[in-house]
C-alpha positions as CSV (number, residue, x, y, z in Angstrom):
1,M,0.0,0.0,0.0
2,A,1.1,3.5,-0.7
3,M,0.7,6.5,1.4
4,S,-0.2,9.9,0.1
5,V,2.3,12.5,1.3
6,G,1.2,15.5,-0.6
7,A,-0.6,16.6,-3.7
8,E,1.2,16.9,-7.0
9,G,0.0,20.5,-7.4
10,G,1.6,21.6,-4.1
11,D,0.1,22.7,-0.8
12,D,-2.4,25.1,-2.4
13,A,-4.6,22.3,-3.8
14,P,-7.8,21.6,-1.8
15,M,-8.0,18.3,0.0
16,S,-11.0,16.2,-1.0
17,D,-10.7,13.3,1.5
18,I,-12.9,13.2,4.6
19,N,-11.6,11.6,7.8
20,T,-14.5,9.4,9.0
21,T,-12.8,7.9,12.0
22,P,-14.1,10.4,14.5
23,L,-17.6,10.0,13.1
24,V,-17.4,6.2,13.5
25,D,-16.1,6.6,17.1
26,V,-18.9,8.9,18.1
27,M,-21.5,6.5,16.6
28,L,-20.1,3.5,18.4
29,V,-20.1,5.4,21.7
30,L,-23.8,6.5,21.1
31,L,-24.7,2.9,20.2
32,I,-23.2,1.6,23.5
33,I,-25.0,4.3,25.5
34,F,-28.4,3.4,23.9
35,L,-27.8,-0.3,24.5
36,I,-27.2,0.3,28.2
37,T,-30.0,2.8,28.8
38,V,-32.9,1.1,26.9
39,P,-33.4,-1.8,29.3
40,V,-33.4,0.7,32.2
41,V,-36.2,2.8,30.7
42,V,-38.4,-0.1,29.7
43,Q,-38.9,-1.5,33.2
44,T,-42.4,-2.0,34.4
45,V,-44.0,-2.6,37.8
46,P,-45.6,-6.1,38.0
47,V,-49.2,-5.7,39.0
48,K,-51.8,-8.6,39.2
49,L,-55.2,-7.2,38.6
50,P,-58.3,-8.9,40.1
51,N,-60.2,-11.4,38.0
52,V,-63.7,-10.4,39.3
53,R,-66.4,-9.9,36.8
54,H,-69.1,-8.6,39.0
55,E,-69.4,-7.9,42.7
56,P,-72.9,-7.4,44.0
57,T,-73.5,-4.2,45.8
58,T,-75.8,-3.6,48.7
59,T,-78.2,-0.8,48.0
60,K,-79.2,1.2,51.1
61,P,-82.1,3.6,51.0
62,E,-79.9,6.5,51.9
63,N,-77.5,6.0,48.9
64,V,-77.8,8.4,46.0
65,S,-78.4,6.9,42.6
66,L,-77.4,8.9,39.5
67,S,-77.9,8.0,35.9
68,I,-75.8,9.8,33.3
69,K,-76.3,9.8,29.5
70,A,-75.5,11.9,26.5
71,E,-78.6,13.7,25.3
72,S,-79.4,14.1,21.6
73,D,-78.3,17.7,21.5
74,G,-74.8,16.8,22.8
75,S,-75.4,17.9,26.4
76,C,-74.9,15.7,29.4
77,G,-78.1,14.4,31.1
78,V,-77.6,13.8,34.8
79,Y,-80.6,12.3,36.5
80,W,-81.1,12.1,40.3
81,G,-83.5,9.3,40.6
82,L,-85.8,10.2,37.7
83,T,-85.4,14.0,37.9
84,R,-82.9,15.7,35.6
85,V,-80.6,18.1,37.4
86,N,-77.9,20.5,36.2
87,A,-74.5,20.8,37.8
88,Q,-75.5,23.4,40.5
89,E,-78.7,21.5,41.4
90,L,-76.6,18.3,41.7
91,V,-74.2,20.0,44.2
92,D,-77.1,21.5,46.2
93,R,-79.0,18.3,46.4
94,A,-75.9,16.3,47.3
95,V,-75.0,18.8,50.1
96,A,-78.5,18.7,51.4
97,K,-78.5,14.8,51.4
98,L,-75.3,14.6,53.3
99,K,-76.4,17.2,55.9
100,L,-79.7,15.3,56.4
101,E,-77.9,12.0,56.9
102,I,-75.4,13.5,59.3
103,D,-78.2,15.1,61.3
104,K,-80.1,11.8,61.4
105,Q,-77.0,10.0,62.9
106,G,-76.4,12.5,65.6
107,G,-74.2,15.2,64.1
108,P,-70.7,15.2,62.5
109,N,-69.0,13.9,65.7
110,A,-71.3,11.0,66.2
111,P,-69.6,7.6,66.8
112,G,-70.0,5.2,63.9
113,L,-71.0,7.8,61.4
114,E,-71.8,6.2,58.1
115,L,-72.1,8.5,55.2
116,P,-74.2,7.6,52.2
117,E,-72.6,6.5,48.9
118,A,-73.3,7.7,45.4
119,H,-73.8,5.2,42.7
120,L,-73.2,6.3,39.1
121,R,-74.8,4.5,36.2
122,G,-73.3,5.7,32.9
123,D,-74.6,4.9,29.5
124,I,-72.1,3.1,27.3
125,N,-72.2,5.9,24.7
126,T,-71.8,8.7,27.3
127,P,-68.6,10.7,26.9
128,Y,-66.2,10.8,29.9
129,R,-66.7,14.5,30.3
130,C,-70.3,13.9,31.5
131,I,-69.4,11.2,33.9
132,G,-66.3,13.0,35.1
133,G,-68.3,16.2,35.7
134,A,-70.9,14.4,37.8
135,L,-68.1,12.7,39.8
136,F,-66.4,16.0,40.4
137,N,-69.6,17.7,41.5
138,L,-70.3,14.8,44.0
139,Q,-66.9,15.0,45.4
140,R,-67.1,18.8,45.7
141,A,-70.4,18.3,47.6
142,G,-68.6,16.0,50.1
143,F,-69.3,12.5,49.0
144,A,-66.3,10.4,49.9
145,R,-67.6,7.1,48.4
146,V,-68.6,7.1,44.8
147,G,-69.1,3.8,42.9
148,F,-69.8,2.9,39.3
149,I,-72.6,0.5,38.6
150,S,-72.2,-1.8,35.6
151,E,-74.2,-4.6,34.1
152,P,-72.7,-8.0,34.6
153,P,-71.9,-10.1,31.5
154,P,-74.4,-12.8,30.6
155,G,-74.1,-15.7,32.9
156,G,-74.4,-14.0,36.2
157,N,-71.7,-13.0,38.7
158,E,-69.3,-15.9,38.1
159,R,-65.6,-15.4,38.9
160,M,-63.0,-15.9,36.2
């Protein structure tokens, strides 16, 4: 092999060769860094989810039952029992219901105080903003326990 010492035209001729060694070195270093960091980033937390299809709920007369569905005009229909309510009426009714139940049980400092629950039934075609808005208003009113009611799959409440 021969080595080029200089150009025939002298030192004033432009050099047309590119030194690719530093580029290859940088690429190899980056490849090694990515090979080391990718397994660290892809770690997951192992979680075993429950295999319960349906758990029956006990319905108490003091619990609040809300039905939520999307109306034909695009608005959210929230029904307290069978009565349609807007957001402010929902908060007002929820606060009144909680106050009534607390007074029935002997006041806020009564031993064994059991607050009512709110059960939400959302239509399958209802957008989340409707259900989330009702949930937010119930929590704003003071309901600590809010549950979602679903229909069990055909075959009853079998466990998987």
